[in-house]
C-alpha positions as a Markdown table, in Angstrom:
| # | Residue | x | y | z |
|---|---|---|---|---|
| 1 | Unk | 96.7 | 77.4 | 97.1 |
| 2 | Unk | 96.7 | 73.6 | 96.5 |
| 3 | Unk | 93.9 | 71.4 | 98.0 |
| 4 | Unk | 96.1 | 69.9 | 100.7 |
| 5 | Unk | 97.3 | 73.2 | 101.9 |
| 6 | Unk | 93.8 | 74.6 | 101.8 |
| 7 | Unk | 92.5 | 71.6 | 103.9 |
| 8 | Unk | 95.3 | 72.2 | 106.4 |
| 9 | Unk | 94.4 | 75.9 | 106.7 |
| 10 | Unk | 90.7 | 75.0 | 107.1 |
| 11 | Unk | 91.4 | 72.5 | 109.8 |
| 12 | Unk | 93.4 | 75.1 | 111.6 |
| 13 | Unk | 90.6 | 77.6 | 111.3 |
| 14 | Unk | 88.1 | 75.0 | 112.6 |
| 15 | Unk | 90.3 | 74.1 | 115.6 |
| 16 | Unk | 90.7 | 77.8 | 116.4 |
| 17 | Unk | 87.0 | 78.3 | 117.0 |
| 18 | Unk | 86.4 | 75.1 | 118.9 |
| 19 | Unk | 84.6 | 75.4 | 122.2 |
| 20 | Unk | 86.8 | 76.0 | 125.3 |
| 21 | Unk | 84.0 | 75.4 | 127.8 |
| 22 | Unk | 83.9 | 73.3 | 129.8 |
| 23 | Unk | 87.7 | 73.7 | 130.5 |
| 24 | Unk | 88.4 | 70.1 | 131.7 |
| 25 | Unk | 87.2 | 67.1 | 129.7 |
| 26 | Unk | 88.7 | 63.9 | 131.3 |
| 27 | Unk | 86.7 | 64.2 | 134.6 |
| 28 | Unk | 83.9 | 66.3 | 136.2 |
| 29 | Unk | 85.1 | 69.4 | 138.0 |
| 30 | Unk | 82.6 | 71.2 | 140.2 |
| 31 | Unk | 82.5 | 74.3 | 142.4 |
| 32 | Unk | 85.6 | 76.1 | 140.9 |
| 33 | Unk | 87.6 | 78.5 | 143.0 |
| 34 | Unk | 90.1 | 80.6 | 140.9 |
| 35 | Unk | 93.2 | 81.8 | 142.8 |
| 36 | Unk | 96.4 | 83.6 | 141.9 |
| 37 | Unk | 98.9 | 82.9 | 144.6 |
| 38 | Unk | 101.4 | 85.6 | 145.6 |
| 39 | Unk | 104.7 | 85.1 | 143.8 |
| 40 | Unk | 103.2 | 82.6 | 141.3 |
| 41 | Unk | 102.5 | 83.3 | 137.6 |
| 42 | Unk | 99.9 | 80.6 | 137.1 |
| 43 | Unk | 96.1 | 80.8 | 137.6 |
| 44 | Unk | 94.9 | 78.0 | 139.8 |
| 45 | Unk | 91.4 | 76.6 | 140.0 |
| 46 | Unk | 90.6 | 74.4 | 143.0 |
| 47 | Unk | 87.7 | 72.0 | 142.4 |
| 48 | Unk | 85.8 | 69.1 | 143.9 |
| 49 | Unk | 85.4 | 66.1 | 141.7 |
| 50 | Unk | 82.0 | 64.8 | 140.7 |
| 51 | Unk | 81.8 | 61.1 | 140.2 |
| 52 | Unk | 78.3 | 61.1 | 138.7 |
| 53 | Unk | 75.3 | 59.2 | 139.7 |
| 54 | Unk | 71.9 | 60.1 | 141.1 |
| 55 | Unk | 73.3 | 62.3 | 143.9 |
| 56 | Unk | 76.5 | 64.1 | 144.9 |
| 57 | Unk | 79.2 | 61.5 | 144.9 |
| 58 | Unk | 82.4 | 63.4 | 145.7 |
| 59 | Unk | 85.5 | 62.0 | 147.4 |
| 60 | Unk | 88.4 | 64.2 | 146.1 |
| 61 | Unk | 89.5 | 67.7 | 145.6 |
| 62 | Unk | 91.9 | 68.6 | 142.7 |
| 63 | Unk | 93.9 | 71.5 | 141.5 |
| 64 | Unk | 94.2 | 72.7 | 137.9 |
| 65 | Unk | 96.6 | 75.4 | 136.7 |
| 66 | Unk | 97.1 | 77.4 | 133.5 |
| 67 | Unk | 99.3 | 80.1 | 132.1 |
| 68 | Unk | 97.5 | 80.5 | 128.8 |
| 69 | Unk | 93.8 | 80.0 | 129.6 |
| 70 | Unk | 93.4 | 77.1 | 127.1 |
| 71 | Unk | 95.8 | 74.4 | 128.3 |
| 72 | Unk | 95.3 | 73.1 | 131.9 |
| 73 | Unk | 97.6 | 71.1 | 134.1 |
| 74 | Unk | 95.9 | 68.5 | 136.2 |
| 75 | Unk | 98.0 | 68.2 | 139.4 |
| 76 | Unk | 96.6 | 64.8 | 140.4 |
| 77 | Unk | 95.0 | 63.8 | 143.7 |
| 78 | Unk | 96.0 | 66.9 | 145.7 |
| 79 | Unk | 93.5 | 66.3 | 148.5 |
| 80 | Unk | 91.5 | 63.1 | 148.9 |
| 81 | Unk | 88.5 | 63.1 | 151.2 |
| 82 | Unk | 90.3 | 60.4 | 153.2 |
| 83 | Unk | 92.9 | 63.0 | 154.3 |
| 84 | Unk | 90.3 | 64.0 | 156.9 |
| 85 | Unk | 89.8 | 61.2 | 159.3 |
| 86 | Unk | 86.6 | 62.9 | 160.7 |
| 87 | Unk | 84.9 | 63.1 | 157.3 |
| 88 | Unk | 82.2 | 60.8 | 155.9 |
| 89 | Unk | 82.4 | 59.4 | 152.4 |
| 90 | Unk | 80.9 | 61.1 | 149.2 |
| 91 | Unk | 80.9 | 64.5 | 150.9 |
| 92 | Unk | 83.8 | 66.5 | 149.4 |
| 93 | Unk | 82.0 | 69.7 | 148.5 |
| 94 | Unk | 83.1 | 73.2 | 147.7 |
| 95 | Unk | 86.4 | 74.8 | 148.7 |
| 96 | Unk | 88.9 | 77.6 | 148.3 |
| 97 | Unk | 92.7 | 77.9 | 148.9 |
| 98 | Unk | 94.9 | 80.9 | 149.9 |
| 99 | Unk | 98.6 | 81.4 | 150.6 |
| 100 | Unk | 99.9 | 82.9 | 153.8 |
| 101 | Unk | 103.6 | 82.8 | 154.8 |
| 102 | Unk | 105.2 | 79.5 | 153.7 |
| 103 | Unk | 101.9 | 77.5 | 153.5 |
| 104 | Unk | 98.9 | 77.2 | 151.3 |
| 105 | Unk | 95.7 | 76.7 | 153.3 |
| 106 | Unk | 92.8 | 74.9 | 151.6 |
| 107 | Unk | 89.4 | 75.3 | 153.2 |
| 108 | Unk | 86.9 | 72.6 | 152.3 |
| 109 | Unk | 83.5 | 71.4 | 153.5 |
| 110 | Unk | 82.7 | 67.8 | 154.3 |
| 111 | Unk | 80.2 | 65.8 | 156.4 |
| 112 | Unk | 81.2 | 64.4 | 159.7 |
| 113 | Unk | 81.4 | 60.7 | 159.6 |
| 114 | Unk | 77.9 | 59.2 | 160.2 |
| 115 | Unk | 76.4 | 62.7 | 160.3 |
| 116 | Unk | 74.4 | 64.4 | 157.5 |
| 117 | Unk | 75.7 | 67.8 | 158.5 |
| 118 | Unk | 78.8 | 69.4 | 156.9 |
| 119 | Unk | 81.6 | 71.2 | 158.7 |
| 120 | Unk | 84.5 | 73.2 | 157.3 |
| 121 | Unk | 88.0 | 71.8 | 157.6 |
| 122 | Unk | 91.4 | 73.1 | 156.6 |
| 123 | Unk | 94.3 | 71.4 | 154.9 |
| 124 | Unk | 97.8 | 72.7 | 154.5 |
| 125 | Unk | 100.7 | 72.3 | 152.1 |
| 126 | Unk | 104.0 | 74.0 | 151.1 |
| 127 | Unk | 103.0 | 73.7 | 147.4 |
| 128 | Unk | 99.9 | 75.2 | 145.8 |
| 129 | Unk | 99.3 | 71.9 | 144.1 |
| 130 | Unk | 99.8 | 69.8 | 147.2 |
| 131 | Unk | 99.5 | 67.1 | 148.3 |
| 132 | Unk | 97.7 | 68.7 | 151.3 |
| 133 | Unk | 97.2 | 67.2 | 154.8 |
| 134 | Unk | 94.6 | 68.0 | 157.4 |
| 135 | Unk | 95.9 | 70.8 | 159.6 |
| 136 | Unk | 93.6 | 70.3 | 162.6 |
| 137 | Unk | 92.3 | 66.7 | 162.8 |
| 138 | Unk | 88.8 | 68.1 | 163.3 |
| 139 | Unk | 86.5 | 70.7 | 161.6 |
| 140 | Unk | 87.6 | 74.3 | 161.9 |
| 141 | Unk | 83.9 | 75.5 | 161.7 |
| 142 | Unk | 81.1 | 73.4 | 163.1 |
| 143 | Unk | 77.9 | 75.2 | 164.0 |
| 144 | Unk | 75.9 | 71.9 | 164.0 |
| 145 | Unk | 73.2 | 73.5 | 161.8 |
| 146 | Unk | 73.9 | 71.7 | 158.5 |
| 147 | Unk | 74.7 | 75.0 | 156.7 |
| 148 | Unk | 78.5 | 75.0 | 157.1 |
| 149 | Unk | 79.3 | 74.7 | 153.4 |
| 150 | Unk | 81.0 | 76.5 | 150.6 |
| 151 | Unk | 83.9 | 78.4 | 152.3 |
| 152 | Unk | 85.5 | 81.4 | 150.7 |
| 153 | Unk | 88.7 | 82.8 | 152.2 |
| 154 | Unk | 90.1 | 86.3 | 151.7 |
| 155 | Unk | 93.1 | 88.2 | 153.1 |
| 156 | Unk | 92.6 | 92.0 | 153.1 |
| 157 | Unk | 95.4 | 94.5 | 152.5 |
| 158 | Unk | 95.8 | 95.1 | 156.2 |
| 159 | Unk | 96.5 | 91.4 | 156.7 |
| 160 | Unk | 93.2 | 90.4 | 158.3 |
| 161 | Unk | 91.9 | 87.2 | 156.9 |
| 162 | Unk | 88.2 | 86.4 | 156.6 |
| 163 | Unk | 86.3 | 83.1 | 156.1 |
| 164 | Unk | 82.8 | 83.4 | 154.7 |
| 165 | Unk | 80.5 | 80.4 | 154.3 |
| 166 | Unk | 76.8 | 79.3 | 154.5 |
| 167 | Unk | 73.7 | 77.8 | 153.1 |
| 168 | Unk | 70.4 | 79.8 | 153.3 |
| 169 | Unk | 72.3 | 82.2 | 155.5 |
| 170 | Unk | 75.8 | 83.6 | 155.1 |
| 171 | Unk | 78.3 | 83.8 | 158.0 |
| 172 | Unk | 81.9 | 84.8 | 158.5 |
| 173 | Unk | 84.8 | 84.6 | 160.9 |
| 174 | Unk | 87.9 | 86.6 | 161.3 |
| 175 | Unk | 90.8 | 84.1 | 160.9 |
| 176 | Unk | 93.8 | 84.5 | 163.2 |
| 177 | Unk | 97.3 | 84.9 | 161.6 |
| 178 | Unk | 97.9 | 81.1 | 162.0 |
| 179 | Unk | 94.9 | 80.6 | 159.5 |
| 180 | Unk | 93.7 | 77.5 | 161.5 |
| 181 | Unk | 91.9 | 79.3 | 164.3 |
| 182 | Unk | 89.6 | 82.4 | 164.5 |
| 183 | Unk | 88.9 | 85.4 | 166.7 |
| 184 | Unk | 86.3 | 84.2 | 169.2 |
| 185 | Unk | 85.7 | 87.7 | 170.6 |
| 186 | Unk | 83.3 | 88.7 | 167.8 |
| 187 | Unk | 79.8 | 87.5 | 167.0 |
| 188 | Unk | 78.6 | 84.2 | 168.5 |
| 189 | Unk | 81.9 | 82.7 | 169.8 |
| 190 | Unk | 83.6 | 84.0 | 166.6 |
| 191 | Unk | 80.8 | 83.4 | 164.1 |
| 192 | Unk | 79.0 | 86.4 | 162.7 |
| 193 | Unk | 75.7 | 86.0 | 160.9 |
| 194 | Unk | 75.1 | 88.5 | 158.1 |
| 195 | Unk | 71.5 | 90.0 | 158.1 |
| 196 | Unk | 69.5 | 88.4 | 155.3 |
| 197 | Unk | 67.7 | 91.5 | 154.0 |
| 198 | Unk | 66.4 | 92.4 | 150.6 |
| 199 | Unk | 68.6 | 95.5 | 150.6 |
| 200 | Unk | 71.7 | 93.4 | 151.1 |
| 201 | Unk | 70.8 | 90.5 | 148.8 |
| 202 | Unk | 67.9 | 91.5 | 146.6 |
| 203 | Unk | 65.3 | 89.4 | 148.3 |
| 204 | Unk | 64.5 | 87.2 | 151.3 |
| 205 | Unk | 63.4 | 83.7 | 151.8 |
| 206 | Unk | 60.1 | 83.2 | 153.7 |
| 207 | Unk | 60.9 | 79.8 | 155.2 |
| 208 | Unk | 57.6 | 79.7 | 157.0 |
| 209 | Unk | 55.6 | 79.8 | 153.8 |
| 210 | Unk | 56.7 | 77.1 | 151.4 |
| 211 | Unk | 60.2 | 78.7 | 151.2 |
| 212 | Unk | 59.1 | 81.4 | 148.8 |
| 213 | Unk | 61.5 | 84.0 | 147.5 |
| 214 | Unk | 60.2 | 87.5 | 148.3 |
| 215 | Unk | 61.9 | 89.9 | 145.9 |
| 216 | Unk | 64.1 | 89.3 | 142.8 |
| 217 | Unk | 66.8 | 87.3 | 144.5 |
| 218 | Unk | 67.8 | 85.8 | 147.8 |
| 219 | Unk | 71.0 | 84.4 | 149.1 |
| 220 | Unk | 71.2 | 80.6 | 148.7 |
| 221 | Unk | 74.9 | 79.4 | 149.0 |
| 222 | Unk | 78.3 | 79.6 | 147.4 |
| 223 | Unk | 79.7 | 83.0 | 148.6 |
| 224 | Unk | 82.8 | 84.4 | 147.0 |
| 225 | Unk | 84.5 | 87.3 | 148.6 |
| 226 | Unk | 86.9 | 89.6 | 146.6 |
| 227 | Unk | 88.1 | 93.1 | 146.4 |
| 228 | Unk | 88.8 | 95.6 | 143.6 |
| 229 | Unk | 89.7 | 99.3 | 143.6 |
| 230 | Unk | 88.8 | 99.6 | 147.3 |
| 231 | Unk | 85.4 | 97.9 | 146.9 |
| 232 | Unk | 84.4 | 94.5 | 148.3 |
| 233 | Unk | 82.3 | 92.1 | 146.3 |
| 234 | Unk | 80.2 | 89.2 | 147.6 |
| 235 | Unk | 78.9 | 87.1 | 144.8 |
| 236 | Unk | 76.7 | 84.1 | 145.6 |
| 237 | Unk | 74.3 | 81.4 | 144.2 |
| 238 | Unk | 70.9 | 83.0 | 144.4 |
| 239 | Unk | 67.1 | 82.5 | 144.2 |
| 240 | Unk | 66.8 | 79.0 | 145.4 |
| 241 | Unk | 67.0 | 75.9 | 143.1 |
| 242 | Unk | 67.7 | 76.1 | 140.2 |
| 243 | Unk | 70.4 | 78.7 | 141.0 |
| 244 | Unk | 71.7 | 81.7 | 139.3 |
| 245 | Unk | 74.6 | 84.1 | 140.4 |
| 246 | Unk | 74.0 | 87.5 | 142.0 |
| 247 | Unk | 76.3 | 89.8 | 143.9 |
| 248 | Unk | 76.4 | 92.6 | 146.5 |
| 249 | Unk | 79.0 | 95.3 | 147.3 |
| 250 | Unk | 80.4 | 97.0 | 150.4 |
| 251 | Unk | 83.0 | 99.4 | 151.6 |
| 252 | Unk | 84.1 | 96.8 | 154.2 |
| 253 | Unk | 84.7 | 93.1 | 154.2 |
| 254 | Unk | 82.3 | 92.9 | 157.1 |
| 255 | Unk | 79.5 | 94.8 | 155.3 |
| 256 | Unk | 76.9 | 96.2 | 155.4 |
| 257 | Unk | 76.2 | 94.7 | 151.9 |
| 258 | Unk | 74.2 | 96.4 | 149.2 |
| 259 | Unk | 72.6 | 94.3 | 146.5 |
| 260 | Unk | 73.8 | 95.1 | 142.9 |
| 261 | Unk | 72.1 | 92.6 | 140.6 |
| 262 | Unk | 72.6 | 89.4 | 138.8 |
| 263 | Unk | 75.9 | 88.3 | 137.3 |
| 264 | Unk | 74.8 | 85.1 | 135.5 |
| 265 | Unk | 71.0 | 85.0 | 135.3 |
| 266 | Unk | 69.1 | 81.7 | 135.3 |
| 267 | Unk | 69.7 | 79.9 | 132.0 |
| 268 | Unk | 70.0 | 76.4 | 130.6 |
| 269 | Unk | 73.4 | 75.3 | 131.7 |
| 270 | Unk | 72.5 | 71.6 | 132.3 |
| 271 | Unk | 73.0 | 72.0 | 136.1 |
| 272 | Unk | 70.5 | 73.1 | 138.7 |
| 273 | Unk | 73.3 | 74.5 | 140.9 |
| 274 | Unk | 75.9 | 77.1 | 140.1 |
| 275 | Unk | 79.1 | 78.1 | 142.0 |
| 276 | Unk | 81.3 | 81.0 | 140.9 |
| 277 | Unk | 84.5 | 82.9 | 141.5 |
| 278 | Unk | 85.8 | 86.2 | 140.1 |
| 279 | Unk | 89.5 | 86.8 | 139.3 |
| 280 | Unk | 91.8 | 89.3 | 137.6 |
| 281 | Unk | 94.6 | 87.6 | 135.7 |
| 282 | Unk | 97.2 | 89.2 | 133.5 |
| 283 | Unk | 95.2 | 92.3 | 132.9 |
| 284 | Unk | 91.9 | 90.5 | 132.2 |
| 285 | Unk | 88.9 | 89.8 | 134.3 |
| 286 | Unk | 87.4 | 86.3 | 134.4 |
| 287 | Unk | 84.2 | 84.8 | 135.8 |
| 288 | Unk | 84.5 | 81.1 | 136.7 |
| 289 | Unk | 81.5 | 78.9 | 137.2 |
| 290 | Unk | 80.2 | 75.4 | 136.5 |
| 291 | Unk | 77.7 | 73.8 | 134.1 |
| 292 | Unk | 76.5 | 70.3 | 133.2 |
| 293 | Unk | 77.4 | 70.7 | 129.6 |
| 294 | Unk | 80.3 | 68.1 | 129.3 |
| 295 | Unk | 79.0 | 65.0 | 127.5 |
| 296 | Unk | 77.4 | 62.8 | 130.1 |
| 297 | Unk | 77.2 | 65.8 | 132.4 |
| 298 | Unk | 74.3 | 67.1 | 134.5 |
| 299 | Unk | 73.3 | 68.3 | 137.9 |
| 300 | Unk | 75.6 | 65.7 | 139.6 |
| 301 | Unk | 78.3 | 65.7 | 137.0 |
| 302 | Unk | 79.4 | 69.3 | 136.7 |
| 303 | Unk | 82.4 | 70.9 | 135.0 |
| 304 | Unk | 83.9 | 74.4 | 135.4 |
| 305 | Unk | 83.8 | 77.0 | 132.6 |
| 306 | Unk | 85.1 | 80.5 | 132.2 |
| 307 | Unk | 83.9 | 83.8 | 130.7 |
| 308 | Unk | 85.9 | 87.0 | 130.2 |
| 309 | Unk | 84.3 | 90.3 | 131.1 |
| 310 | Unk | 85.0 | 93.9 | 131.7 |
| 311 | Unk | 83.8 | 95.8 | 134.8 |
| 312 | Unk | 81.4 | 98.7 | 134.2 |
| 313 | Unk | 82.8 | 102.2 | 134.6 |
| 314 | Unk | 81.3 | 102.4 | 138.1 |
| 315 | Unk | 82.8 | 99.1 | 139.2 |
| 316 | Unk | 79.7 | 97.0 | 138.8 |
| 317 | Unk | 79.7 | 93.7 | 137.0 |
| 318 | Unk | 77.8 | 93.2 | 133.8 |
| 319 | Unk | 75.3 | 90.4 | 133.3 |
| 320 | Unk | 77.0 | 87.4 | 131.6 |
| 321 | Unk | 75.8 | 84.4 | 129.5 |
| 322 | Unk | 77.2 | 80.9 | 129.8 |
| 323 | Unk | 78.9 | 80.1 | 126.5 |
| 324 | Unk | 80.5 | 77.1 | 124.9 |
| 325 | Unk | 83.1 | 79.3 | 123.3 |
| 326 | Unk | 84.8 | 80.3 | 126.5 |
| 327 | Unk | 87.9 | 82.5 | 126.5 |
| 328 | Unk | 90.8 | 82.9 | 124.0 |
| 329 | Unk | 94.4 | 82.0 | 124.6 |
| 330 | Unk | 96.6 | 84.7 | 126.2 |
| 331 | Unk | 99.9 | 83.0 | 125.4 |
| 332 | Unk | 101.3 | 80.2 | 123.2 |
| 333 | Unk | 102.9 | 77.0 | 124.4 |
| 334 | Unk | 106.4 | 76.2 | 123.5 |
| 335 | Unk | 107.0 | 72.6 | 122.3 |
| 336 | Unk | 110.8 | 73.0 | 122.8 |
| 337 | Unk | 110.7 | 72.9 | 126.6 |
| 338 | Unk | 109.6 | 69.9 | 128.5 |
| 339 | Unk | 105.8 | 69.7 | 128.8 |
| 340 | Unk | 104.0 | 67.5 | 131.3 |
| 341 | Unk | 101.7 | 64.9 | 129.7 |
| 342 | Unk | 98.9 | 66.0 | 132.1 |
| 343 | Unk | 99.0 | 69.6 | 130.6 |
| 344 | Unk | 96.3 | 69.6 | 127.9 |
| 345 | Unk | 93.4 | 71.4 | 126.3 |
| 346 | Unk | 91.3 | 68.2 | 126.1 |
| 347 | Unk | 91.8 | 64.6 | 127.2 |
| 348 | Unk | 89.5 | 61.8 | 126.2 |
| 349 | Unk | 89.4 | 58.3 | 127.7 |
| 350 | Unk | 92.4 | 58.9 | 129.9 |
| 351 | Unk | 93.0 | 59.4 | 133.6 |
| 352 | Unk | 95.5 | 61.5 | 135.5 |
| 353 | Unk | 96.9 | 59.6 | 138.4 |
| 354 | Unk | 99.3 | 60.2 | 141.3 |
| 355 | Unk | 100.2 | 63.4 | 143.1 |
| 356 | Unk | 102.9 | 66.0 | 143.2 |
| 357 | Unk | 104.9 | 64.0 | 145.8 |
| 358 | Unk | 104.8 | 60.6 | 144.0 |
| 359 | Unk | 104.6 | 62.0 | 140.4 |
| 360 | Unk | 101.6 | 62.8 | 138.2 |
| 361 | Unk | 101.0 | 60.8 | 135.0 |
| 362 | Unk | 98.5 | 60.2 | 132.2 |
| 363 | Unk | 97.2 | 56.7 | 132.5 |
| 364 | Unk | 94.4 | 54.4 | 131.4 |
| 365 | Unk | 95.3 | 54.7 | 127.8 |
| 366 | Unk | 93.3 | 52.7 | 125.2 |
| 367 | Unk | 92.6 | 52.8 | 121.5 |
| 368 | Unk | 89.9 | 55.4 | 122.2 |
| 369 | Unk | 92.3 | 57.7 | 124.0 |
| 370 | Unk | 93.5 | 61.1 | 122.8 |
| 371 | Unk | 95.1 | 64.3 | 124.1 |
| 372 | Unk | 94.9 | 67.7 | 122.5 |
| 373 | Unk | 97.3 | 70.5 | 123.3 |
| 374 | Unk | 96.3 | 73.9 | 122.0 |
| 375 | Unk | 98.1 | 76.9 | 120.5 |
| 376 | Unk | 101.6 | 75.4 | 120.2 |
| 377 | Unk | 104.1 | 77.7 | 118.6 |
| 378 | Unk | 106.8 | 75.8 | 116.6 |
| 379 | Unk | 108.3 | 79.1 | 115.3 |
| 380 | Unk | 109.9 | 79.5 | 111.9 |
| 381 | Unk | 112.6 | 76.8 | 112.2 |
| 382 | Unk | 111.1 | 73.4 | 111.7 |
| 383 | Unk | 111.0 | 70.7 | 114.4 |
| 384 | Unk | 113.1 | 67.6 | 113.7 |
| 385 | Unk | 112.5 | 65.2 | 116.6 |
| 386 | Unk | 109.9 | 64.2 | 119.2 |
| 387 | Unk | 110.9 | 62.9 | 122.7 |
| 388 | Unk | 108.7 | 61.1 | 125.1 |
| 389 | Unk | 109.2 | 59.7 | 128.6 |
| 390 | Unk | 106.8 | 56.9 | 129.6 |
| 391 | Unk | 106.6 | 53.6 | 131.5 |
| 392 | Unk | 104.7 | 50.4 | 130.7 |
| 393 | Unk | 104.4 | 47.2 | 132.7 |
| 394 | Unk | 103.3 | 45.1 | 129.7 |
| 395 | Unk | 101.0 | 47.4 | 127.8 |
| 396 | Unk | 101.7 | 48.3 | 124.2 |
| 397 | Unk | 100.3 | 51.1 | 122.0 |
| 398 | Unk | 100.9 | 53.0 | 118.8 |
| 399 | Unk | 101.2 | 56.8 | 119.4 |
| 400 | Unk | 100.3 | 58.9 | 116.4 |
| 401 | Unk | 100.9 | 62.7 | 116.5 |
| 402 | Unk | 98.9 | 64.9 | 114.2 |
| 403 | Unk | 98.4 | 68.6 | 113.7 |
| 404 | Unk | 95.1 | 70.5 | 114.2 |
| 405 | Unk | 92.7 | 67.6 | 114.7 |
| 406 | Unk | 92.3 | 63.8 | 115.1 |
| 407 | Unk | 92.2 | 63.6 | 111.3 |
| 408 | Unk | 94.9 | 66.2 | 110.8 |
| 409 | Unk | 98.3 | 65.9 | 109.1 |
| 410 | Unk | 100.3 | 63.1 | 110.7 |
| 411 | Unk | 103.8 | 64.3 | 111.7 |
| 412 | Unk | 105.1 | 61.3 | 113.7 |
| 413 | Unk | 104.3 | 57.9 | 115.0 |
| 414 | Unk | 105.9 | 55.9 | 117.8 |
| 415 | Unk | 105.5 | 52.3 | 119.0 |
| 416 | Unk | 105.4 | 52.3 | 122.8 |
| 417 | Unk | 106.2 | 48.9 | 124.3 |
| 418 | Unk | 107.0 | 47.2 | 127.6 |
| 419 | Unk | 109.6 | 48.9 | 129.8 |
| 420 | Unk | 109.1 | 46.6 | 132.8 |
| 421 | Unk | 107.4 | 49.5 | 134.6 |
| 422 | Unk | 110.5 | 51.8 | 134.4 |
| 423 | Unk | 110.3 | 55.3 | 133.1 |
| 424 | Unk | 112.1 | 55.4 | 129.8 |
| 425 | Unk | 112.9 | 58.1 | 127.2 |
| 426 | Unk | 112.4 | 57.4 | 123.5 |
| 427 | Unk | 112.4 | 59.6 | 120.4 |
| 428 | Unk | 111.4 | 59.6 | 116.7 |
| 429 | Unk | 111.9 | 61.8 | 113.7 |
| 430 | Unk | 109.3 | 64.4 | 112.6 |
| 431 | Unk | 107.8 | 64.0 | 109.1 |
| 432 | Unk | 107.6 | 67.1 | 106.9 |
| 433 | Unk | 108.1 | 70.8 | 107.8 |
| 434 | Unk | 106.4 | 71.7 | 111.0 |
| 435 | Unk | 106.4 | 75.4 | 111.7 |
| 436 | Unk | 104.0 | 78.1 | 113.0 |
| 437 | Unk | 101.2 | 77.7 | 115.5 |
| 438 | Unk | 99.2 | 74.5 | 115.6 |
| 439 | Unk | 97.2 | 72.3 | 117.9 |
| 440 | Unk | 98.9 | 69.0 | 118.6 |
| 441 | Unk | 96.7 | 65.9 | 118.9 |
| 442 | Unk | 98.1 | 62.7 | 120.4 |
| 443 | Unk | 96.0 | 59.7 | 119.4 |
| 444 | Unk | 96.6 | 56.1 | 120.5 |
| 445 | Unk | 96.0 | 53.1 | 118.2 |
| 446 | Unk | 96.6 | 49.3 | 118.3 |
| 447 | Unk | 96.6 | 49.3 | 122.1 |
| 448 | Unk | 97.0 | 46.0 | 123.9 |
| 449 | Unk | 94.6 | 45.2 | 126.7 |
| 450 | Unk | 97.3 | 43.8 | 129.0 |
| 451 | Unk | 99.3 | 45.9 | 131.3 |
| 452 | Unk | 99.2 | 49.6 | 132.0 |
| 453 | Unk | 101.0 | 52.6 | 130.7 |
| 454 | Unk | 102.0 | 56.0 | 132.2 |
| 455 | Unk | 103.0 | 59.1 | 130.2 |
| 456 | Unk | 105.3 | 61.5 | 132.0 |
| 457 | Unk | 106.4 | 64.3 | 129.6 |
| 458 | Unk | 107.1 | 65.2 | 126.0 |
| 459 | Unk | 109.3 | 67.6 | 124.0 |
| 460 | Unk | 110.1 | 68.6 | 120.4 |
| 461 | Unk | 113.6 | 69.4 | 119.3 |
| 462 | Unk | 114.9 | 71.3 | 116.3 |
C-alpha cells in the first residue's frame, strides 16, 4: 500500500470513530422529544433552542429528522415562540409532538406574557416538520401554579390520548379526540395529580425542610410516557438539581406507578438539567437526552445526544452512561439522489434559515464554514459530476469538496458567485475516482463579506 492510499485509509478510519454526540452542532438543541409518526419512515426529534447566556433564553422550537442516525435534517423554524400571542419572550421550554388523523399536534410550554408562570399550549400542522400554528389562541393547560411545564403526549392502543406534565409533581389529563381539549369529568376539572410516594418514584421531597430528598430519588420534572410489550414506562428527571434520569413502570397509563431505578445516573454532562425520551426505531432502542458538551455549551446551552440500549429480559431498562461516541449509522446516504443542504452530520459556522412553507436553506456562510455529511455510499461506479443549487445576492465564495475530513482528498471545487438572489443550478467535474463509502466535507474559502448566500440542495452524477 503506497503512502497516499494509506493516508486516505487512515483518514477514513479516523472519521469512522469520530464522536456522534451531541447530534447537532450548528445550534443548541435542548429537551429532545423523539417521535416516529405513523406512516413515516423518519425518526423526528422535537427540541427547544437554547440561545445561551446566563439563564434560559429560548424563543423557538425546531424539528430534526434522520433515517440513518448520523445525518440530521434541520427543518428550519418550525414553531417560533411568537406563534403564541399569549406567550412571553424567552420562555420556549420543553415539548412533544404526536400525530392524530390529518394533523400533527405539538404540545409546548411557555410563560404567559408578563407572568412568571408557564402554561401548556398546543400548535397544529399538516406536516410533521411544520410550520405549526397555535390551535387555541390560549394555553390548553393552566393551573396557575407555575408547574405546568414539560408536556409528554401519548396515544394508547385503544385510542385514548394522555397528556402528562409537571414540575415537583406530575399531573395528567385525558385528551379528547380533537386533541385540543380534555375530559373534565376526571380529577380536578380534568387534571389528575399523581401521588408523590417513594414507592412510585423512589423518594419524596420534604419541601418543608430545606427541600431535602428522602430516599434515593424523587420526581423533579420532564416526564416521558411510553409503552412496550403491554407495560407503561414513565421516565423523568429526578433527584432535584443537578438532575439525573429515573423511571417507573405500570400496567396502566394512569398508574399506579412502581419505581424501577435510574436510567442515567448523575454524571458530568456539562448540564445541571437533563431531559429524556425513549424510542424504538428500526429494530433498535434509543435513549435521547441532552448535555452541555457542545463547544461553548453548558447549563443554558444544551444539545441533544443519543445512546443505544437493549431492554433487560424482564423489560426493565439498564443504567446508561452519557458518551461522546453516540450511536452508529444504520444506513448509508446516497449521493445520487437530491440531498438537502440542511441534511448534515456536522455544520460549523453556518445557520439554517426559513421553514418548510417558504423553503429551508443553509446560510451565513463564511471562510470558517463547513458541512460534513457522513457515511455516503458512492458505489463501485465512479461519480463524474457534482451539482449544486444556490442563490447569492452579491456574496462570493469558493466551495471545496473533500473526502473524509477537512484536510482530506480534494475531489472538486466550485466558484459560487452572484446570482441576483435567484436560485441557480451549477455543476463541476469530479477529480479522480470516487467510489465506496466516505464522508463528504464541504469547506468554504475566499468568501466575500458582502451579500448573503443560500444553499438549497446538492447531488452527484455518474
